[in-house]
C-alpha positions as CSV (number, residue, x, y, z in Angstrom):
1,X,5.2,-11.7,-13.8
2,X,7.4,-8.9,-12.9
3,X,10.4,-10.7,-14.1
4,X,9.0,-11.2,-17.5
5,X,8.6,-7.4,-17.8
6,X,12.1,-6.7,-16.5
7,X,14.2,-9.7,-17.4
8,X,17.5,-8.2,-15.9
9,X,15.8,-7.5,-12.6
10,X,17.9,-8.9,-9.5
11,X,15.2,-10.0,-7.0
12,X,16.6,-9.3,-3.5
13,X,16.1,-11.4,-0.3
14,X,13.4,-9.2,1.5
15,X,13.1,-8.5,5.2
16,X,9.6,-7.5,6.2
17,X,8.8,-5.5,9.3
18,X,5.3,-5.1,10.5
19,X,4.7,-2.5,13.4
20,X,1.8,-1.6,15.4
21,X,1.1,2.1,15.1
22,X,0.0,4.4,17.9
23,X,-3.8,4.7,18.1
24,X,-3.7,7.8,20.1
25,X,-1.9,9.6,17.2
26,X,-4.4,11.8,15.4
27,X,-2.5,12.2,12.2
28,X,-1.7,8.5,12.0
29,X,-5.4,7.3,12.8
30,X,-7.2,9.8,10.8
31,X,-5.3,11.3,8.0
32,X,-3.3,8.0,7.2
33,X,-6.4,5.8,8.5
34,X,-3.9,3.7,10.7
35,X,-1.8,2.5,7.8
36,X,1.7,3.5,6.5
37,X,4.0,1.6,4.3
38,X,7.6,2.0,2.9
39,X,9.3,-0.2,0.3
40,X,11.8,2.3,-0.9
41,X,15.1,0.5,0.3
42,X,16.0,-2.6,-1.8
43,X,15.5,-5.6,0.2
44,X,13.4,-4.1,3.1
45,X,9.6,-3.6,3.5
46,X,7.8,-2.0,6.5
47,X,4.2,-1.6,7.2
48,X,2.9,0.4,10.3
49,X,-0.7,-0.2,11.1
50,X,-3.4,-0.3,13.8
51,X,-5.5,-3.5,13.1
52,X,-8.9,-2.2,12.3
53,X,-11.1,-4.4,10.2
54,X,-10.5,-2.1,7.3
55,X,-6.7,-2.3,7.7
56,X,-6.6,-6.1,8.2
57,X,-8.7,-6.3,4.9
58,X,-6.3,-4.2,2.9
59,X,-2.9,-5.5,4.6
60,X,-2.2,-7.8,1.6
61,X,-2.7,-5.2,-1.0
62,X,-0.4,-2.7,1.1
63,X,2.3,-5.4,1.4
64,X,2.3,-6.0,-2.5
65,X,2.1,-2.3,-3.2
66,X,5.3,-1.8,-1.2
67,X,6.8,-4.9,-2.8
68,X,6.2,-3.4,-6.2
69,X,8.3,-0.3,-5.1
70,X,11.1,-2.7,-3.8
71,X,11.3,-4.6,-7.0
72,X,10.7,-1.6,-9.4
73,X,14.0,0.0,-8.1
74,X,16.1,-3.1,-7.3
75,X,19.3,-3.5,-9.4
76,X,18.3,-4.3,-13.0
77,X,15.1,-2.4,-12.6
78,X,14.3,1.2,-13.0
79,X,17.1,3.7,-12.2
80,X,15.8,6.2,-9.7
81,X,17.6,9.5,-10.4
82,X,16.2,12.4,-8.3
83,X,17.8,15.0,-10.4
84,X,16.0,13.7,-13.6
85,X,12.8,11.9,-12.3
86,X,9.6,13.0,-14.0
87,X,5.9,13.2,-12.9
88,X,5.1,10.4,-15.0
89,X,7.5,8.0,-13.3
90,X,5.9,9.1,-9.9
91,X,2.5,8.1,-11.3
92,X,3.6,4.7,-12.6
93,X,5.3,3.8,-9.4
94,X,2.3,4.5,-7.5
């Protein structure tokens, strides 16, 4: 479906990294609820998590969320320009 909305998008090969987080880290386990992701570098997605029942249940959604970031800003997609990005783009990207 993404390719229908952005026909010039060049879908990259994607490397996925899954890392176990530190369950003794208070910020990670409480504020971040044991899950953190990044899909900002084209072709790379990483998720760091502690495998609680809650996080295992939301693993698929987290991976797709990061994939959206990865594809949205891939060549042929939205051009990210930190000097001119507006709040609306931040909202849409999330």
